[in-house]
C-alpha positions, 0 to 999 in steps of 0.5 A: 328670723330662723322661722322666717328664713325657713318659710322663705326657702319653702316658698321658693322651692314650691315656686320651682316645683309648681312652675312648669316654665321654670328652667334650671341651668347648671354651669361653671366658668372662669373668674378674674378678680381685682382687689382695690385697697386704699390706705390714705391716698395710696391705692394698690391692686391685687389681681387673682384668678378663679373658677366658679360652679353652681346652678340657677332657675330662670322663672319667666315673668312676662314676655322675654323678661325673667328672674333667675335666683341661684347658688354658686361656689367660687374659688379664687387664688393668687401667687405673688413673690418679691425678688425670690425673698418673699412669697404669698399664696392667697386662697379664697372660697365663697358662696354666692347667691345671685338674683338676676333679672334677664331679658331674652331676644329670640334669634330663631329656632332654639337660640336667643340673645339675653342681657341680665343684671342684678345683685349677688349676696357673697359669703366668704367661707375660707380666706388664707394667706400662706407666706414664706420669707427667707425660708420661714413660712406661716399661714394667716386666716384672714377672717380670724387674724385680720380685720376682714369681712366675710359678707359682701353685696355685688351688683353687676350684669352681662350678656349671653347667648343660648344655643339649644341647650348650651348657654355662654355668658360674659359678665362683671360684678362690682362689690359694694361693701368695704371689706376692711372692718378696722377704723384706720380709714382703709377701703377694700373692695372687690370686683370680678370679670367672669366668663361661663358656660352652662347646660339648660335643662 
């Protein structure tokens, strides 16, 4: 498996190096996250805010169609309190590897509208909950202390606008995996709204 992964990475890098039409972009943006947790027939929602940053390569296929693999880091946070008695501060860090198909529509000189869709592999790096109840505090490592999975597959898409070397985009990703690894019937899913800006090289 390790040898296969090394060969796959080398093949991708060679594709980037030899394709003179490949276009790199570096970008960052805002994330609005939603965790939906269902226990029996009761569902609760946890909203969070965050940021992301990273890069991708757009590789043209034919006409306006292309594929854009990338690598991005995201940080999510939320702060909840209950009647000044209890507080919870959630912090999560992720590595995301999207592979988006995209199609561009020319609007004129140096500008285009595009749509994109595809999967993203998400790997949790750190997930902690810092709690404080009546002055007593503690920190929970959710990957170590809870039945909480690091891995997820997101499926989503969006729209964007290229203006010269600047790209503006708006999108949505829905998580497919149940992140609760216990056997008690709990279902835990994530979804994200995102808005970003990128520079095209």
